[in-house]
N, C-alpha and C positions, 0 to 999 in steps of 0.2 A: 512272489515278489523277489527278484533277482538281487544277488549281493551286492549287484552295482548301485543298485535304485537308493537314491539319498532318503535320508529319513525325513518326514514331515516335519518342520518346522512350525506349523501352526499356520494361520490364517495371513495372509498377505498384509503389510501396513502399509505398502508403497508399491510401486511398479519400477521398473528401471528403465532408463529412454531407450527410445527405438531410433530409428536411420532419421534423419532430417530430410526434408524437401530443399534442395539448393535451389534457389531462384536464380534469374537469368543476370541477376547483377554480384550472384557469387555469394549472397547472403543464404543463411541455414534458417529455417524454420521447423522447430520441432512443436508439431501440434498435439494436443490433449493428452500429456502427460501426467499421470495418476502421482500426486505427490504423497497423498495420505490417504489413509480408510479410515474414517471414523466410523466406527459400528454403529449400523442402526441408521446412518445416512449415506447419502449418494456419494461415490468417489470424488475426490477434492482433485480438482484438476488446475493445470498452467500450461501455459504456451510460452516459449522460449525463440526469440530471435538473435541469432548473433552475426553480426557485420562480417563483410568477405575479408579476408585475410587470415594468413598463417597462426599467428598468435593468438592467446587466449585475451579475452575482451572484457575489461571491467563491467559491471552488471549494475542493473537497476530493476528493482522489482516496482510495478506498477500495480496501484489496488482501486478497482473500481467504485465509484459511487452508487447510490441507489437508496438512500432512507434507511439503510441497514435492511431492507426487505424486497428490493429489485435488483437488477443490472446482472451483468457478467463479465467476464475477463476481456470479450472480444468488443464490447461496446463501450464507447466513447461518449460524453455530454453533446448534445444535438448541436451546441456551438461548435464544436471541433469537427475537421473533416474526418470520415473514417480513415483511422489508423493512423493518424496526424501525429499523435503521441511517438507512437513505435518508429515510425520513419524517421522523425527528427533525431531521436536518440541513435539510430543506427547510422544517419549521417555523422552524426558527433562521433561515432566509433566505439559506440557503446552498446553493449548486450543488452536486452529487455527482457525479461518474465512478465505476463500478466498471469493474476492469480484469480480462482476463484475460491470462496468463503462461503461459509454456512451465512445464510439469511437469521434474520432475528425470530422470524417464526418458525425456524428450522429449529434453532437452539439460541438459548440467549447467551447475553455476555457471561464468561469471557471464551465462547467458542470461536468468535470472529480473530480475536488475538490468537489463540492456540495456533488457529489455520494457519493465518500469516506468518506465522514462528515456524510452523512445520515446512511451509514452503520453502523458508530462506535456509533451513538445516538441509533440507532436498538438493537444492542448489547449490550449496556447498559439498554434500557429500558426492553429488555427481559434476564437481566441475570439470573435471577430465574429459569425460564423456562428451559433454555439451561444447567445452571450447571456452569455459567462463574462468577469468581472473578473480578469484572470491577473497582474495585477502581484504579487498575494499568493496562493500556492497552498500549504492545507494537506496532509497525507499520514496516513492513519490504517488501521492494519493489525493483523490478528489473528494469533497463532501463526506459521507461516511467513510471511503476510502482513506482520506485525509486524516481523520479521526483514527483510524486503524494505524496506517503509516506512523503517526507521531507517539502512538503507544507501543509499537515495535523499538522506536528509535529510543524510546526513555525506560525500558522495562528490561534491560538486560542484566539488570541486577537483581532481579526477583524471579528465583526460582520458581517460585509457586505460581505464577502467570505464564511457564512455559510450556504446559500441555505436554501430553506424553504419546499423540499417536503420530506416525509417519517413523522421519527415520529420527533416531535419537542420537545424540552425541555431538555433532557439530554446534558451533555456536550460530544463535538466531542474533546477534547484535550488527547493527548497521553502522554506517561510518558518516552518513549525511541523510538529511532527508528533507523532501520539498513537500507541503502541507498547501493544499488548495483548500481553504475555507470550511475547515474540518472542525468539528466541537473541540473545544478544549476545558470546559468545566461544566459538568451535569448539574451542578449546583445553582448555578447564575445563569443556565440558559433559559431564556424566556419560556413559559410555558402559553406557547400561542398558538391558535388554529391559523390556517392558513388563510388569506384575503380570499372573500367571497366568490371573486372572479376565478380565482384559482382553484378555490375547492371544487367549484362546478364542475372541473375538468379533471377531478382525480376520484380514486374509487376511495369507499368509505373507509379503508384501511389507513390511508394517508392522509386523513384527517387529523388523527392523533400523532402527538408530536414523535419523531421518530426514534428518539432517544427513550421514550418510556416503552414501545416495543423491544428496543435492546436488551432494556432491565428486565421487564416484563415484572415489575411490583418488587424486584431487589432493592434494597436500601442500604445505608450504611457502608459498611467496609466496602460492599460492590460497587455503589455510586462513588465513592471516591477512586476504587481501584479503575474503574472506566473512564476517568477524567485525568487527561492527560497532564494538567497542569500538577497532579498530586505527585508526579514521578520525577519532576525536574531536579537535577543535581549537576554540579559542576563540570561532571563528566559527560554530559549528554552532548551527542552528535550534532555537527552546524545544523542549522534549520533556516529553510527559506519559506516564512508564512507569507502568502499572497491570497487576497482576500476584497471581493467587493463592496464598495462604500454603501452600496443600497441592496445589500442582500438580506430578503426579509426573512429566510427560511432560519439560517444560522448568521447571526448578526455579526458584524466584524468587530464587536468588543471582544467576540471569544479568541481569534488570533492576537488582539491587542494583550488579553491576559498571558496569554500562553507566553508571547516575546518578553513582557513586563518580568515573568517569575525565571523566564531564562536569563534576563539580565539580572536578576537579583542573585542568582546563583553563580553568576559569571561564566554562562554558558552561551555559544554565540549564537544569535537569532537576527535574521534581517527581515523586518516587517515591511512588506510590499501594499499599501491600501492601492486599490485600482479603483479610482475615481467613476463614481456613477454605475458602476456594473452592479448587477444582480447577481443571485445564487447560479452558479453553471456560466458567469459572463455574461448573461442576458443584458444586451443593451450595449455593450462595449465594442467598439468596432475596431480593435486591435487585439483580437485574440492570439494571433498567428506570434505577437510582440511578446505577450504573456508565456506563450509555450517557449520562445526561444529563450526568454530570460531563465526560465526554468532549467531548461537542457545546458545553458552556459554553466548554471550555478553547479550543477551536478558533473559536468566536464571538468570545470574546475576542480573538483575536490577528487574526483576519481583518478582523471587521466595524469594528474601531476603527481612526479615521485617524491619522495619525501624531503627534498630539498626544496619544493615549490616549481620546479620546473615542468614544463608538458612532455611526455612522452613522447616518442618519435612515433 
């Protein structure tokens, strides 16, 4: 070995960003960045889209759903157009990172929270290379991803839930949360099987309530730690909670509980019941309007300067 060769620093904890693909509109796409290596598991990856322009862009982290057992960073609910969330954020002048995390049958809670926090730390550590302004970060998730997003938003004061893989050092705190029909309190979540006409379309694994797969028999403190309502404080970031009134999988009472807990703590939360909508907005005729409201909420918090005026 030559004298100039670097000493081995141990196995890689993450990989630095590579060069982006520049799209026709000038936006940049960083695909398949390995934000963490959780040993014994697949590499954990994220994609980043950055809007066209010279300056760094404020960031929103998107967390996919899938009952804690399915889905990945590239797939949106079937009621949305492919890429709709990502394109809407870019059009608003916001960068977006969409992340993978370990499914519940790969690792039980808190692995999913650890992964999401590791993604935020990675994005802060590499903000300069990616063209991101990470002094303020938003997070937006749907279903299982809404639950994870809420936990990221509410647990900045819990170092025991931070995790240690990937980049260490930067903060994993976020400044605004959009939660679409996520779990809020695992103690009050009904233990219910899917309706028969739905069950006939699902694999056997999905007949068990998703939160039971997430916990894998864990009780007590683990169940409390996995419930966003447990972590609400007056210092919580502002939340937008959107939930269909006809959601059979995650009842709207879950978002109502979280909104009530935040109001009681003096934290800001806007609860928006979506009349007649089921899970993933099934049965609703204006999903575009729901997406637009979420994007406006994030833009209002991330693009405004400290005086409340929008940045140019």
